[in-house]
TIDREN-408490 format. One line per 2 residues: their letters; for each residue z negated, x, y negated of C-alpha. Coordinates in steps of 0.001 Angstrom, whole numbers, always signed. Example, Ala and Ser with C-alpha at 12.3 -4.5 7.8 and 13.67 -1.06 7.14 Angstrom:
2
as	-7800/+12300/+4500; -7140/+13670/+1060
END
This chain:
885
ms	-66219/+109763/-250637; -63158/+111334/-249087
lf	-63293/+114998/-248187; -59791/+115606/-249557
ka	-60134/+114096/-253030; -59895/+116399/-256027
rd	-63372/+117005/-257491; -63396/+115698/-261048
ww	-64924/+118316/-263383; -63761/+116774/-266661
st	-61241/+114067/-267555; -60097/+111908/-270424
vl	-57317/+109514/-271433; -55142/+110538/-274373
ge	-54355/+107876/-276941; -52902/+104462/-276181
ke	-49433/+103913/-274715; -48413/+107525/-275296
ef	-45922/+109311/-273054; -45936/+112877/-271771
dq	-43716/+115193/-269716; -43923/+118556/-267952
gc	-43519/+120599/-271166; -46366/+118837/-272990
lc	-49207/+120837/-271386; -50221/+124455/-271981
la	-53365/+126547/-271307; -54119/+129656/-273387
dv	-56673/+131284/-275699; -54769/+129861/-278622
dn	-57495/+130553/-281224; -57716/+134263/-280212
sg	-61460/+134004/-279523; -61318/+137016/-277200
ng	-63830/+135596/-274699; -61192/+134889/-272077
qd	-61758/+131131/-272216; -58587/+128989/-272187
ki	-58010/+125984/-274383; -55960/+122968/-273310
iv	-53038/+122212/-275653; -51365/+118829/-275207
gs	-48452/+117344/-277162; -47093/+113817/-276818
ft	-43798/+112078/-277444; -45473/+110070/-280207
gy	-46050/+113307/-282176; -49767/+113948/-281554
lr	-50975/+117499/-280920; -54420/+117883/-279350
if	-56445/+120965/-278411; -59403/+120641/-276007
sp	-62179/+122946/-274927; -63845/+120864/-272198
hs	-67435/+121237/-270974; -68731/+120092/-267643
vk	-70355/+116647/-267714; -72764/+114869/-265442
ag	-71564/+112246/-263020; -70941/+108986/-264859
dg	-70787/+110545/-268326; -67554/+110580/-270291
pq	-66053/+113435/-272309; -68040/+114543/-275340
ae	-66713/+114420/-278899; -67020/+118182/-279336
dl	-64578/+118735/-276443; -61701/+117808/-278789
ll	-61218/+120783/-281082; -58210/+119513/-282989
ev	-56036/+116410/-283218; -53135/+116249/-285645
hl	-50118/+113957/-285981; -46895/+115947/-286422
rd	-44751/+112792/-286836; -41891/+114152/-284714
pv	-42024/+113854/-280893; -43366/+116985/-279186
lq	-41031/+118147/-276404; -42794/+121358/-275389
ve	-45731/+123551/-276391; -46046/+127289/-275651
vg	-48415/+130065/-276717; -47232/+133662/-277331
kf	-46758/+136512/-279794; -44355/+134660/-282055
vs	-45231/+136133/-285503; -43955/+139531/-286608
gt	-46417/+142240/-287646; -49230/+141041/-285380
em	-49912/+140673/-281682; -52149/+137646/-282152
lh	-51302/+134526/-280135; -49623/+131652/-281962
la	-48622/+128150/-280962; -44925/+127176/-280769
vl	-44156/+123457/-280895; -40641/+122270/-280034
ha	-39353/+119062/-281600; -35948/+117479/-281111
rk	-34501/+119051/-284280; -37145/+121570/-285272
lc	-39134/+124535/-283947; -42527/+125117/-285594
vy	-44900/+128059/-285067; -48552/+127506/-285997
sv	-51645/+129637/-286265; -54793/+128047/-284813
sg	-58119/+129218/-286243; -61710/+128092/-286106
tl	-64512/+128183/-288674; -68148/+128448/-287600
gn	-70133/+125445/-288692; -73431/+125783/-290540
vd	-74708/+122305/-289634; -74796/+120112/-286588
hg	-71174/+119090/-286976; -70151/+122232/-285049
nq	-67143/+124467/-285500; -64061/+123306/-287369
yq	-60512/+124062/-286245; -57294/+123881/-288206
ik	-53655/+124843/-287822; -51458/+126577/-290325
lm	-47663/+126523/-290288; -46377/+130101/-290133
ye	-42654/+129297/-290113; -40181/+126724/-288818
hh	-36529/+126613/-287793; -34381/+123546/-288352
lq	-32019/+123116/-285414; -28379/+122116/-285763
rt	-28350/+120708/-282222; -30756/+118456/-280346
ac	-33197/+120549/-278311; -34044/+120002/-274658
nm	-36480/+122788/-273672; -37374/+126385/-274450
ty	-38633/+129606/-272921; -40015/+132804/-274378
gp	-40576/+136455/-273514; -39883/+140054/-274520
fg	-36103/+139650/-274595; -34268/+142956/-274373
gi	-37426/+144818/-273332; -39098/+144820/-276753
kg	-42815/+145613/-276932; -45633/+143677/-278577
rd	-43788/+140482/-279492; -42104/+137456/-277905
li	-38731/+135924/-278706; -37904/+132265/-278218
ci	-34810/+130795/-276542; -34081/+127085/-276995
qs	-31598/+125166/-274844; -29828/+122270/-276527
md	-28742/+119018/-274924; -25093/+120163/-274887
gm	-25848/+123439/-273076; -26194/+125946/-275933
lm	-28792/+128738/-275828; -30220/+129537/-279288
vf	-32237/+132763/-279548; -34784/+133256/-282359
eq	-36262/+136642/-283174; -39491/+135237/-284532
es	-38797/+134245/-288183; -35004/+134716/-287963
ya	-32167/+133176/-285974; -30406/+135716/-283755
fg	-27426/+134060/-282040; -26290/+131072/-280016
rf	-24211/+130947/-276860; -22757/+128070/-274856
lp	-23275/+128243/-271100; -19879/+127980/-269377
gs	-19149/+124619/-267774; -22389/+123067/-268999
ll	-22591/+119284/-268716; -26301/+118441/-268631
pg	-29176/+120833/-269448; -31510/+121948/-266693
pl	-34856/+123760/-266521; -34883/+127204/-268149
ay	-37000/+130315/-267460; -36963/+133993/-268443
sa	-37376/+136909/-266023; -38875/+139922/-267790
rt	-38168/+142323/-264936; -34424/+141663/-264850
ds	-34201/+140633/-268549; -32240/+137499/-267691
fi	-32332/+133747/-268214; -32332/+131542/-265132
tv	-31370/+127874/-265160; -29959/+125187/-262874
ss	-26635/+123721/-263969; -25318/+120225/-263452
cr	-23283/+121635/-260535; -26638/+121908/-258703
qv	-26581/+125687/-258546; -29050/+128253/-259843
es	-27420/+130534/-262429; -28668/+133811/-263957
yk	-27422/+135235/-267264; -28334/+138702/-268521
yq	-29759/+138846/-272042; -27488/+141779/-272894
vl	-24437/+139763/-271809; -25570/+136878/-274002
af	-26200/+139164/-276960; -22799/+140873/-276868
at	-20755/+137767/-276019; -18661/+136007/-278636
da	-20662/+133900/-281065; -20580/+130182/-280208
dk	-19597/+128227/-283290; -18241/+125452/-281126
kq	-18374/+124564/-277494; -14664/+125086/-276793
et	-13477/+128588/-276148; -11793/+129993/-279249
eq	-8551/+131907/-279437; -10458/+134856/-280887
qk	-12458/+135086/-277660; -9242/+134951/-275619
lg	-7821/+137866/-277623; -10794/+140039/-276774
sg	-13006/+139958/-279850; -16382/+140198/-278147
kr	-17217/+139846/-274501; -16781/+136701/-272488
lv	-20001/+135105/-271196; -20115/+135541/-267422
vd	-22833/+134614/-264967; -24802/+137373/-263236
wt	-25334/+135478/-259958; -25338/+131909/-258686
ln	-26858/+130074/-255731; -25931/+126543/-254701
ig	-29080/+124581/-253764; -27343/+121191/-253369
eq	-29797/+119170/-255457; -30984/+118815/-259013
al	-33951/+120978/-260031; -37102/+119671/-261685
di	-38601/+122977/-262802; -38248/+126787/-262575
ci	-41043/+129349/-262600; -40929/+133156/-262228
ip	-43854/+135049/-260699; -43942/+138896/-260634
fn	-45256/+140504/-257434; -45502/+143962/-258970
qs	-43529/+146256/-261263; -40618/+146440/-258811
as	-40233/+142842/-257585; -40539/+139274/-258755
sv	-39726/+135874/-257316; -37885/+132919/-258783
fv	-39354/+129560/-257715; -37176/+126457/-258051
lg	-38526/+122940/-257447; -35811/+120547/-256279
er	-35839/+116840/-255582; -36502/+117355/-251851
nf	-37155/+121097/-251395; -38632/+124044/-253207
fc	-37021/+127467/-253051; -38258/+131025/-253475
lk	-35485/+133425/-254519; -35292/+137167/-254988
dn	-34190/+138793/-258250; -30601/+138954/-257043
gq	-30399/+135288/-256063; -30993/+135658/-252322
ir	-33272/+133101/-250712; -36648/+134507/-249753
fm	-37765/+131205/-248214; -37474/+127452/-248750
kk	-39602/+124474/-247795; -38491/+120885/-247201
ld	-40970/+118503/-248806; -42142/+115292/-247172
cs	-42714/+113455/-250462; -40865/+113257/-253750
ps	-42312/+116033/-255987; -43241/+115549/-259633
cf	-44320/+119055/-260741; -45312/+122466/-259399
lp	-46999/+125733/-260364; -46688/+129018/-258404
yc	-49424/+131619/-258894; -50404/+134899/-257257
sv	-52294/+134704/-253999; -55250/+136794/-252904
se	-53189/+137827/-249862; -50829/+140659/-250634
gt	-47144/+139746/-250535; -47700/+135970/-250651
vn	-47628/+133380/-253427; -49603/+130164/-253659
tl	-47881/+127057/-255007; -49386/+123826/-256312
ig	-47004/+120891/-255822; -47796/+117422/-257132
nh	-45909/+114399/-255812; -45463/+110708/-256503
dh	-47939/+109767/-253751; -50898/+110862/-255943
ml	-51264/+114043/-253902; -51548/+117721/-254827
hv	-50521/+120142/-252064; -51424/+123834/-251959
yq	-48893/+126023/-250129; -49150/+129685/-249238
dv	-45457/+130531/-249044; -44298/+127707/-246702
tl	-47663/+126975/-245062; -49645/+123966/-246260
kw	-53209/+125196/-246888; -54812/+122201/-248581
at	-53996/+118668/-249644; -56040/+116800/-252201
ql	-55762/+113338/-253674; -55454/+112722/-257411
ph	-56156/+109486/-259299; -52735/+109662/-260972
vp	-49205/+111059/-260544; -49115/+114468/-262275
va	-46094/+115453/-264378; -47564/+118842/-265371
vr	-50084/+121112/-263650; -51711/+124341/-264889
vg	-54494/+126656/-263682; -56912/+128293/-266117
cl	-60397/+129550/-266878; -62630/+127047/-268649
hd	-66193/+128066/-269619; -66490/+130828/-267003
lk	-65176/+128517/-264284; -62085/+130233/-262918
gv	-59285/+128452/-261121; -59683/+125050/-262740
iv	-56691/+122828/-261993; -55533/+120892/-265053
tl	-53179/+117954/-264449; -51493/+115573/-266877
sd	-49859/+112237/-266056; -47006/+110598/-267917
dg	-49348/+107982/-269415; -51934/+110458/-270717
hl	-54514/+110960/-267957; -55771/+114529/-268440
qc	-58031/+115836/-265705; -59721/+119157/-264893
sy	-60607/+119368/-261219; -61413/+121829/-258505
lg	-60885/+121986/-254760; -63647/+121950/-252210
td	-66270/+119590/-250871; -69551/+118226/-252099
ps	-72461/+118063/-249624; -73233/+114573/-248414
lf	-76838/+113533/-248882; -76441/+110283/-246982
qa	-78283/+109923/-243697; -77577/+107083/-241337
pk	-80649/+104919/-240712; -82142/+104983/-237305
ve	-80938/+102100/-235167; -83720/+99946/-233790
sr	-83631/+99883/-230028; -83711/+96427/-228484
el	-83193/+95071/-225044; -79821/+93510/-224301
ny	-79572/+89996/-222941; -76612/+90219/-220602
de	-76504/+86469/-219944; -76004/+85743/-223637
ld	-73362/+88474/-223854; -71449/+86927/-220938
ve	-71500/+83505/-222621; -70293/+85024/-225907
lk	-67545/+86977/-224145; -66270/+83855/-222355
el	-66237/+81931/-225634; -64230/+84664/-227345
qr	-61785/+84820/-224439; -61307/+81041/-224666
ii	-60579/+81258/-228397; -58088/+84088/-227853
kd	-56356/+82112/-225093; -56043/+79052/-227340
vk	-54577/+81112/-230165; -52044/+82741/-227823
sq	-50946/+79382/-226465; -50474/+77955/-229949
gv	-48919/+81042/-231502; -50005/+82422/-234841
wp	-49788/+78922/-236326; -50058/+75614/-234510
mt	-46665/+74206/-233597; -47217/+70956/-235494
er	-48126/+72902/-238609; -45030/+75080/-238345
ed	-42835/+72023/-237985; -44471/+70067/-240793
dl	-44482/+72815/-243451; -40838/+72191/-244334
kv	-38474/+69646/-242843; -34759/+70360/-243167
sa	-32020/+67889/-242294; -28262/+68063/-242788
vv	-26036/+64974/-242782; -22243/+65156/-242760
ss	-20436/+62395/-244611; -18691/+59842/-242401
sl	-15496/+60032/-244459; -13555/+62772/-246157
ds	-13947/+63337/-249888; -11805/+60989/-251950
vs	-10904/+63943/-254171; -10587/+67160/-252205
qa	-12751/+70034/-253419; -10507/+72653/-251766
tn	-9413/+75451/-254097; -7295/+78571/-253578
ve	-6284/+77512/-250080; -3577/+79255/-248025
vg	-2617/+76531/-245580; +976/+75910/-246613
ad	+2405/+72527/-247591; -427/+70420/-246129
sv	-2978/+68895/-248452; -6324/+70298/-247344
ps	-9165/+67755/-247150; -12840/+68464/-247731
it	-16027/+66807/-246539; -19500/+66717/-248055
vk	-22601/+67997/-246283; -25853/+66617/-247724
it	-28983/+68705/-247054; -32491/+67308/-247544
lq	-35675/+69400/-247777; -39180/+67918/-247605
nr	-42240/+70125/-247983; -45774/+69269/-246892
vv	-47543/+72162/-248635; -46879/+74487/-251574
lq	-44111/+76966/-250734; -42757/+80017/-252531
kv	-39384/+81778/-252705; -37484/+78973/-250973
kl	-33855/+79991/-250410; -31256/+77957/-248519
sl	-28092/+79433/-246997; -25198/+77392/-245607
yv	-23087/+79008/-242879; -19783/+77748/-241440
qp	-17269/+79494/-239209; -14393/+81199/-241057
pl	-11832/+80289/-242262; -13983/+77289/-243190
vs	-15706/+77821/-246533; -18138/+75825/-248629
tc	-18057/+75232/-252350; -21655/+76514/-252639
dq	-23500/+78316/-249854; -26685/+79521/-251613
ft	-29458/+77389/-253136; -32947/+78138/-254454
fd	-35867/+75700/-254769; -39290/+75594/-256391
fa	-41825/+73678/-254314; -44804/+74184/-256623
vp	-46547/+71004/-255477; -46789/+69386/-252035
dm	-44731/+66433/-250791; -41580/+67097/-252750
ts	-38065/+66108/-251684; -34958/+68006/-252751
vv	-31390/+67062/-251918; -28344/+69307/-252372
as	-24729/+68802/-251384; -21817/+71097/-250677
sv	-18210/+70463/-249661; -16602/+72276/-246713
yl	-12862/+72812/-246303; -10324/+75003/-244482
kr	-9195/+77953/-246601; -6727/+79789/-244351
sy	-3851/+78679/-242096; -5632/+79281/-238774
lp	-8392/+77407/-236960; -12106/+78164/-236833
se	-13644/+78929/-233468; -16330/+76261/-233922
le	-16921/+73128/-235954; -20670/+73623/-235987
gn	-22466/+74733/-239129; -25933/+76095/-239693
vv	-28451/+75659/-242499; -31034/+78459/-242744
vs	-34019/+78169/-245085; -36328/+81124/-245752
ys	-39608/+80672/-247596; -43124/+82085/-248006
kp	-46256/+80104/-247242; -49242/+81296/-249316
td	-52633/+81561/-247661; -56135/+82412/-248837
rn	-55856/+85931/-247481; -52275/+86471/-248586
pd	-51455/+84838/-251946; -47937/+86310/-251856
gi	-47198/+84224/-248807; -46225/+84730/-245184
pr	-42433/+84820/-244702; -41065/+82006/-242559
vt	-37599/+80787/-241542; -36421/+77376/-240388
qc	-32949/+76078/-239655; -30940/+73075/-238581
kf	-27415/+72604/-237264; -24703/+70102/-238108
rl	-21256/+69316/-236714; -18128/+68848/-238790
pl	-15539/+66207/-237813; -12266/+67126/-236133
kl	-10256/+65379/-238864; -11280/+68146/-241271
ic	-8869/+70591/-239624; -6142/+68420/-238056
lp	-4102/+65297/-238681; -2489/+62683/-236412
gq	+832/+63952/-235091; +3667/+63175/-232740
ps	+3043/+64046/-229074; +5099/+66895/-227687
kt	+6917/+66628/-224348; +6978/+70362/-223690
as	+4272/+72976/-224085; +3689/+76507/-222913
hk	-13/+76120/-222105; -1618/+73223/-220225
lt	-5079/+72378/-218943; -6245/+69574/-216658
id	-9827/+68274/-216833; -11131/+66145/-213930
tn	-13813/+63461/-214359; -15704/+61155/-212012
kp	-15091/+57985/-214035; -12006/+55873/-214772
pv	-9851/+57051/-217675; -10651/+55840/-221192
sl	-8138/+54613/-223743; -7372/+57560/-226020
pg	-6969/+55430/-229228; -10401/+53997/-228537
lf	-11787/+57457/-227893; -10152/+58904/-231037
pd	-10058/+55958/-233484; -9822/+58281/-236492
fa	-6481/+59636/-235172; -4976/+56385/-233869
sq	-2301/+54397/-235736; -1015/+50844/-235275
sd	+2365/+52087/-234032; +621/+53870/-231148
dd	-1055/+50793/-229685; +1384/+50726/-226756
qv	+748/+54400/-225951; -2866/+54208/-224808
nv	-2540/+57284/-222588; -1105/+59838/-225006
mg	-2127/+61145/-228407; -830/+63927/-230635
fr	-2711/+66171/-233043; -1158/+68283/-235786
ll	-3436/+71133/-236781; -3483/+72261/-240385
gg	-1101/+75190/-240401; +1627/+73677/-238210
sr	+520/+73907/-234553; +563/+70767/-232367
vt	-1696/+69730/-229485; -981/+66837/-227120
ll	-3630/+64945/-225127; -2658/+62864/-222087
as	-4703/+60584/-219832; -3573/+59701/-216302
rt	-2862/+56020/-215574; -3961/+56163/-211953
sq	-6371/+59115/-211668; -9438/+60342/-213507
ry	-7726/+63272/-215186; -6885/+64392/-218707
ri	-4353/+66984/-219704; -4362/+69060/-222921
qs	-1258/+71042/-223794; -129/+73187/-226714
eq	+2166/+76043/-227628; -823/+78266/-228491
fe	-3470/+78921/-225874; -6347/+79267/-228368
dl	-5496/+75887/-229974; -6542/+74085/-226762
wl	-10228/+74838/-227317; -11205/+72479/-230140
it	-9338/+69467/-228712; -10696/+70101/-225195
ne	-14259/+70439/-226433; -13914/+67375/-228643
li	-12545/+65390/-225693; -15519/+66268/-223470
lr	-18055/+65527/-226218; -16509/+62124/-226988
lq	-16301/+61231/-223300; -19996/+62045/-222858
ey	-20901/+60011/-225938; -18729/+57095/-224764
fe	-20314/+56846/-221321; -23829/+57296/-222729
kq	-23247/+54246/-224911; -22107/+52391/-221761
gi	-25386/+53311/-220074; -23698/+55569/-217511
kd	-25738/+58730/-216946; -23911/+60339/-214017
fa	-20702/+61136/-215887; -19471/+64678/-215186
cs	-16413/+66793/-215891; -14955/+69491/-213683
fs	-12098/+71944/-213593; -10319/+72619/-210325
gc	-7411/+74697/-211565; -7013/+78427/-211876
ip	-8783/+80268/-214670; -6074/+81237/-217233
lq	-6962/+84917/-217409; -3441/+86128/-218113
ey	-3193/+84164/-221380; -6685/+85310/-222297
fe	-5779/+88941/-221631; -2751/+88659/-223923
li	-5028/+87647/-226808; -7361/+90554/-226005
dh	-4424/+92994/-226060; -3185/+91598/-229392
hf	-6649/+91886/-230953; -7103/+95427/-229649
el	-3654/+96452/-230900; -4549/+95303/-234413
ri	-7766/+97338/-234277; -5830/+100453/-233247
ng	-3259/+99843/-235982; -6017/+99473/-238551
ek	-7603/+102746/-237471; -4263/+104553/-237725
le	-3500/+103039/-241138; -6903/+104032/-242527
el	-6482/+107560/-241216; -3020/+107795/-242770
ls	-4342/+106360/-246054; -7087/+108997/-246099
er	-4520/+111763/-245599; -2337/+110448/-248432
av	-5367/+110146/-250717; -6273/+113784/-250058
qf	-2673/+114775/-250776; -2698/+112714/-253988
ra	-5865/+114438/-255263; -4483/+117872/-254391
iq	-1308/+117193/-256412; -3438/+115950/-259301
rr	-5415/+119188/-259326; -2205/+121230/-259300
ll	-792/+119262/-262215; -4042/+119478/-264148
tr	-4026/+123255/-263723; -452/+123432/-265007
fr	-1239/+121235/-268020; -4323/+123262/-268947
dk	-2475/+126552/-268789; -1757/+127947/-272247
tp	+1523/+129386/-271045; +4021/+126604/-270243
ap	+5225/+126688/-266643; +7719/+124490/-264768
lq	+6194/+121599/-262829; +8374/+122326/-259780
hl	+8808/+118583/-259102; +5054/+118025/-258795
dt	+5372/+114918/-260976; +7986/+113475/-258609
ll	+5786/+114275/-255628; +2797/+112657/-257376
dg	+4764/+109459/-258045; +6004/+109288/-254450
ty	+2514/+109881/-253046; +1091/+107207/-255341
kq	+3621/+104673/-254030; +2737/+105639/-250457
vm	-980/+105196/-251174; -410/+101742/-252652
al	+1870/+100709/-249775; -671/+101916/-247207
ad	-3485/+100102/-249017; -1473/+96875/-248892
av	-766/+97483/-245205; -4476/+97983/-244500
ee	-5309/+94707/-246245; -2553/+92848/-244406
nq	-3685/+94265/-241056; -7274/+93298/-241865
dr	-6190/+89702/-242548; -4273/+89599/-239281
ll	-7287/+91057/-237476; -9535/+88318/-238870
qs	-7072/+85685/-237691; -6807/+87335/-234277
sa	-10607/+87506/-234009; -10882/+83774/-234704
gl	-8211/+83035/-232066; -9880/+85327/-229529
rs	-13223/+83656/-230183; -11682/+80222/-229641
at	-10075/+81384/-226397; -13427/+82854/-225301
hl	-15152/+79524/-225905; -12446/+77825/-223851
li	-12792/+80353/-221018; -16569/+79863/-220889
ll	-16091/+76086/-220854; -13632/+76264/-217956
vr	-15879/+78614/-215971; -18827/+76279/-216562
lw	-16879/+73261/-215359; -15353/+75265/-212492
qk	-18632/+76624/-211101; -20899/+73841/-212480
ls	-23112/+76346/-214268; -26461/+75297/-215701
ad	-27328/+75503/-219385; -29229/+78777/-218877
qt	-26337/+80367/-216990; -23884/+79216/-219658
ai	-26126/+80744/-222345; -26042/+84095/-220505
le	-22263/+83919/-220301; -22010/+83099/-224014
aa	-24338/+85979/-224906; -22109/+88370/-222952
fl	-18737/+87145/-224262; -19725/+86123/-227802
pl	-21774/+88915/-229429; -23465/+88108/-232702
qe	-22487/+91232/-234631; -19428/+91306/-236853
dt	-16267/+92799/-235402; -15688/+96169/-237139
qe	-13764/+99383/-236503; -16964/+101241/-235606
lg	-18248/+98622/-233141; -15763/+96040/-231978
we	-15620/+93096/-229633; -13991/+94945/-226722
et	-16595/+97671/-226186; -19522/+95306/-226813
vd	-18345/+92692/-224323; -17384/+95352/-221780
aa	-20909/+96794/-221887; -22475/+93327/-221525
ia	-20268/+92329/-218570; -20812/+95703/-216894
hl	-24562/+95103/-217205; -24222/+91699/-215507
lk	-22116/+93187/-212729; -24728/+95869/-212092
tc	-27759/+93540/-212217; -27636/+89868/-211318
ls	-24083/+89984/-209887; -24449/+93270/-207989
ks	-23908/+93385/-204238; -25550/+96683/-203358
sk	-28391/+98929/-204485; -25795/+101640/-205107
eq	-24347/+99611/-207973; -27808/+98995/-209425
al	-28462/+102742/-209590; -25453/+103351/-211841
nl	-26403/+104083/-215453; -24480/+102467/-218276
ns	-23235/+104559/-221175; -25703/+104153/-224040
ql	-23124/+105010/-226719; -20445/+102434/-227483
si	-17103/+103618/-228846; -13640/+102155/-229124
pk	-11888/+102430/-225710; -8455/+103907/-225088
dt	-7118/+100607/-223728; -8317/+97246/-222416
sr	-7687/+97809/-218696; -11370/+98425/-217920
lk	-12456/+95309/-219829; -9859/+93107/-218126
kh	-10837/+94445/-214710; -14508/+93686/-215384
it	-13685/+90111/-216516; -11613/+89587/-213388
ll	-14403/+90965/-211210; -16941/+88717/-212966
cd	-14890/+85599/-212206; -14397/+86717/-208601
rl	-18121/+87198/-208014; -18898/+83845/-209603
ak	-16292/+82294/-207283; -18112/+83812/-204297
gg	-21432/+82229/-205249; -22858/+84715/-207723
rl	-25717/+83482/-209872; -26317/+84437/-213513
cl	-29968/+84994/-214392; -32192/+87376/-216328
st	-35320/+87309/-214133; -36763/+90427/-212589
da	-35636/+89453/-209105; -32041/+89114/-210275
aa	-31359/+92721/-209382; -31968/+92075/-205706
pq	-28716/+92055/-203689; -27607/+88505/-202972
am	-25816/+87244/-199898; -22916/+85484/-201579
vm	-21399/+82665/-199516; -18186/+80911/-200420
pg	-18221/+77129/-200394; -16997/+75930/-197019
gc	-18076/+79061/-195177; -15259/+81343/-196353
tp	-15771/+85026/-195691; -16208/+86968/-198967
ip	-13822/+89790/-199797; -15443/+93221/-199281
es	-16545/+94618/-202603; -15072/+98051/-201964
dl	-11669/+96507/-201306; -11816/+94560/-204559
de	-12842/+97559/-206616; -9931/+99595/-205281
rs	-7345/+97008/-206178; -5215/+97458/-209232
le	-5552/+95134/-212193; -2387/+93263/-211246
es	-3604/+92599/-207698; -6979/+91434/-208956
ae	-5345/+89061/-211406; -3467/+87384/-208538
lf	-6742/+85754/-207515; -6465/+83712/-210755
tn	-2747/+82897/-211011; -1138/+81843/-214216
hk	-2058/+78197/-214527; +1187/+77313/-216325
hl	+2540/+76499/-212838; -543/+74542/-211845
ia	+964/+71110/-212389; +3954/+71803/-210180
et	+1811/+73241/-207381; -1015/+70700/-207359
pv	-572/+68504/-204247; -1772/+65218/-205752
pe	+337/+62108/-206377; -1043/+61664/-209902
va	+902/+64690/-211167; +4129/+62703/-211398
al	+2334/+60116/-213466; +987/+62818/-215798
qg	+4453/+64270/-216205; +6090/+60926/-216798
vl	+3777/+59655/-219495; +5996/+61012/-222250
e	+9315/+60160/-220612
END
């Protein structure tokens, strides 16, 4: 038994499938017995009214029948029950029951029984008021300082306060600016009503102001009120609490002071009579109800706060004094005196769990049995320990599940069709005059065991899209096979950075201990054909960007290497081939007649990537089929950093433009709303006033907002296209560096992780700052040359830079250190300074000299490779240049 559970004194469940709220519970001596014992009055939304007088029961026994004094069905839903002096001519307590369209006041009386059936209780209707408006809640008190009787104030759903002087209706007033009703309470010391409006501010209205204000026949302000007949309803004080209130309660300290307690959604506040904050407390859990009451310590107030975590907290001002656990979430809490037991906490849940409990602890009568002493056999313990260590080691080596089991749970395979779709599935494409082809990807799933929540996602690089990229499956029995298909096509007029796609399948595997299943993920990759994004084209004699790839094997016939792009008219041109990319760009591929070189050239630098990568992949596949295993490619030219930097600058410029456009759009939107408010004020004014060209200014601002919105969308489209081009150029740069320095697969993976971050390129975190931080980390760890560089701390906060000079300098420095023998690795010894030696015994450039150079001087180490062909001292260059002539 937990020490902090509420001690159950008496409890019961009310009805079946009935609903209750915070106004449905009340404690009072409703039958005027005079013995000081409270009765529990409960009303439900189904119309039942119940009165209890609980007695303590033994552990395990349920509530007794005599605990229920009265149960009556009133037919109408009960919104709130209160007990007070509601009948004129007497100070006896009566019961007020609030319905949606009716207020009823009852007299509760008991008759002593002469037999074993006990006392009999009944209610008698004293009077009722039929309401013209739907009621929300009510409060009562000696309004206006009257003695010996209580008046009732009902708040309607449309914000009207209706005051009843017992059997007669007094007046009704609309609260100004009311949208939704809030909790309502009455302060007897200040003679004012306190509520929380839909503007999330506490408002106080004096009763005298309400009484002398103009009568509210309708919610709109009448012309008679404008002309001065009666006083206008004004608020006494307000306090903005910034959240919606759940309940309000007013506790008097003494004759000269009282406090207003407001329970919000995240805080509870204690206010003075004039609206100043006495204190506030931020709550850790979402509250459901509260009840302030006087503390035994002078000047402090205790507060019971129930929350949705089945807890009841006791605060003394802002200090948590006790926390107890309840079996339900309370929506109403009261404290009363039941059968001479003072301070009983009565809680009610929304589904009818009524409980009387108390705080404290029960003595534990359990005594732990005495442990029998026995001698330990240390040899057996050593054997058991070694066996457990062996089992733990086996589990660690296998993982949580054995590898074979993880692989066999669900097998996923993706097969790309060998030919394009006969009827293209491309829709809403923006590629121009070209007919866009599509190709089908068939995905097969085979399960070995029962799986749950199987979801398949198909990912391709934009602007490639698929006709359907989400699938769901139901593998209710083992050994099922499901096949789905989706068509992929090019949607926009620029190229994707990769032709690889990915199939990701998430599922849950149920176990004996976890029937809901353990979440798992598996995936497989597929490669799309080059003919999906380009067509055969005429070779071009001139090009702005050229690359030369060296191999160690004789050249291969290009039509044989690219049979899907060869035509019969090109049989005599075995050393040249043209590609026309969808969107208009052209790429030319040339093979040397006498040397082992291939040249790729195009007008756009980023367009070289896909053809170059496809060439290397097909060459590797060709020589593998020939049984040649020592085929290798290399790159001996200069790294084209200048062209790469131009793409970086263009991408960064679009990011800056987008930031400026969004800022300008925000300014125009603020201006547009300000003009709207001015115009609305003019239109609401009873006295016509000239618009002073505000309508013209509104129309002009609206056109500017629409134009800026279009500009933001256009810039975003251009940024997406630039990002795809930059990503293609980055892939090409990594490929050239790998061929240039003959990097291993692990080193290439590190380079790709630094240059190709996984997160999406956004205004808040873009490609430039992410890559700059990654390259700076490499330069200060595995590529560092001194311990001084290793001691430098990187900035932990990434933000958009002012320009790209720092990034370009770091990329240049990275290539320089790789050229001097730097090694990329992530091991712990990578931070040790390395003695970098140039191939051939060249003396490395001092690091301090390189760091002090300007960006232009550093870039001279990697000259623009557009002049590479003219400067390369090999006889095969003339043959490469004369292929097209």
